[in-house]
KENU-181534 format. One record per residue (C-alpha): residue number from 1; z, x, y. Coordinates in steps of 0.25 Angstrom, whole numbers, plus 2048, in hexadecimal, padded with zeros to 3 digits. Layout:
<sites>
> NUM,Z,X,Y
...
</sites>
This chain:
<sites>
> 1,C3C,1B3,03F
> 2,C4A,1AE,03E
> 3,C4D,1A0,040
> 4,C53,19B,04D
> 5,C61,196,04C
> 6,C63,18C,057
> 7,C73,18E,058
> 8,C70,19D,05C
> 9,C65,19B,066
> 10,C6F,19D,071
> 11,C76,1A9,06B
> 12,C7F,1B2,073
> 13,C78,1BF,06D
> 14,C73,1C8,078
> 15,C66,1D0,074
> 16,C67,1DF,076
> 17,C5F,1E5,082
> 18,C5B,1F1,07A
> 19,C57,1F3,06B
> 20,C54,1FF,063
> 21,C4A,200,058
> 22,C43,20A,050
> 23,C34,20B,052
> 24,C27,213,04F
> 25,C1C,216,059
> 26,C0E,213,054
> 27,C07,213,062
> 28,C08,219,070
> 29,C02,210,07A
> 30,C05,21A,086
> 31,C10,223,08A
> 32,C1A,217,08C
> 33,C16,20D,082
> 34,C16,20E,073
> 35,C13,205,067
> 36,C1E,205,05C
> 37,C22,1FE,04F
> 38,C31,1FA,051
> 39,C3A,1F8,045
> 40,C42,1EB,047
> 41,C4D,1E5,03F
> 42,C4B,1DE,032
> 43,C3F,1E6,02D
> 44,C36,1E2,039
> 45,C2D,1EB,042
> 46,C27,1E8,04F
> 47,C1B,1EE,056
> 48,C1E,1F0,065
> 49,C18,1F7,071
> 50,C23,1FE,079
> 51,C24,202,087
> 52,C2D,20F,088
> 53,C39,20C,091
> 54,C3B,215,09E
> 55,C2D,21C,09D
> 56,C20,219,0A4
> 57,C14,221,0A0
> 58,C06,221,0A6
> 59,BFD,215,0A1
> 60,BF0,217,09A
> 61,BE6,21D,0A4
> 62,BF0,223,0AD
> 63,BF3,232,0AE
> 64,BFC,238,0A3
> 65,BFA,22B,09A
> 66,BF5,234,08E
> 67,C00,23E,090
> 68,C0B,233,090
> 69,C05,22C,084
> 70,C03,239,07C
> 71,C11,23D,07F
> 72,C17,230,07A
> 73,C0E,231,06D
> 74,C14,23E,06B
> 75,C22,239,06C
> 76,C21,22C,064
> 77,C14,229,05D
> 78,C16,227,04E
> 79,C25,229,04F
> 80,C32,221,04D
> 81,C38,21D,059
> 82,C45,216,05E
> 83,C43,20C,069
> 84,C4C,204,072
> 85,C46,1F8,078
> 86,C4A,1F0,084
> 87,C44,1E7,08E
> 88,C40,1ED,09C
> 89,C3F,1E5,0A8
> 90,C36,1F0,0AE
> 91,C2B,1ED,0A4
> 92,C2B,1DE,0A5
> 93,C36,1DC,09B
> 94,C2E,1E3,090
> 95,C35,1EA,085
> 96,C36,1F9,087
> 97,C3B,204,07E
> 98,C43,211,07F
> 99,C3B,219,074
> 100,C42,224,06C
> 101,C3B,22E,063
> 102,C41,238,059
> 103,C40,246,05F
> 104,C47,253,05A
> 105,C53,24F,063
> 106,C54,241,05D
> 107,C50,234,063
> 108,C49,237,071
> 109,C44,22D,07C
> 110,C35,22C,07E
> 111,C37,228,08C
> 112,C3F,235,08F
> 113,C35,23E,088
> 114,C2A,238,090
> 115,C32,23A,09D
> 116,C35,249,099
> 117,C25,24A,098
> 118,C23,245,0A6
> 119,C21,236,0A4
> 120,C29,22C,0AB
</sites>
């Protein structure tokens, strides 16, 4: 961890509201939640559970949970991703992510793909 410098404690720097990172999906929890390894600066990695922004699929035990989970697996499990993170007041200020996977057409939005397949 970097040493704190007292003179810089009240710095004028504004932190960005969105950050983009390369990631790899190693687990799909359900249709709108995935576990990823995120490549961070300075040769660091992070393990995070991400809620997919702008999508709300059925929870375990609800109708179509299996279908939503399997569809998300087909798009992202075991694949390189690009994620754009942001805080979302609708999810109690948790971080959410726009998730993009590589398709034949280039980077494609996971939320858009799920919506095209009937999930909201």
